[in-house]
Residue, then its C-alpha position, 0 to 999 in steps of 0.5 A: x500500500x505504502x509503495x503504491x502511493x509513492x509521493x501522491x500523498x494519501x492512502x487509506x488502509x482498512x483492516x477488518x476481522x470477522x469470525x464465520x461461525x458456520x465455517x469455523x473460520x477467522x477472516x482477516x482482510x486488508x484493503x487499500x484505495x491505492x492503484x491496486x495490483x497490475x493486471x498481469x500480476x494480480x493472478x500470479x502475485x504469490x509466485x516467486x520472482x513476480x514483481x513490477x518494481x525495478x529494485x524488487x526481488x518478487x519474493x515478498x508475497x511468496x514468502x508471506x504465502x508460505x508462512x500463512x500456509x504453514x499456519x494452516x491458513x489461506x491467502x488471496x489477493x485481488x483488485x477492488x473497484x473503483x481502485x485499490x487492492x484487497x488481501x484476505x487471509x482465512x484461518x481455520x478454527x478447528 
């Protein structure tokens, strides 16, 4: 989020949590109103070495996904309209 705003000034980040009793899931959502993921990147954002940054390695989101999966959770990323990105992490509560 912070990197996408660069020098333009303001970005709003909303973090929400919810418990879905019927599915026994805790959902953590992080949404911003930045530029979102590049169209060609959003579907492969968790693949190693995928980046749009000149100095990026493309490993950050792959590492995050690995950590999330090691805790038995899932992570998804998508763009939201009119602009912004959404990351959703779901933890199973068995």
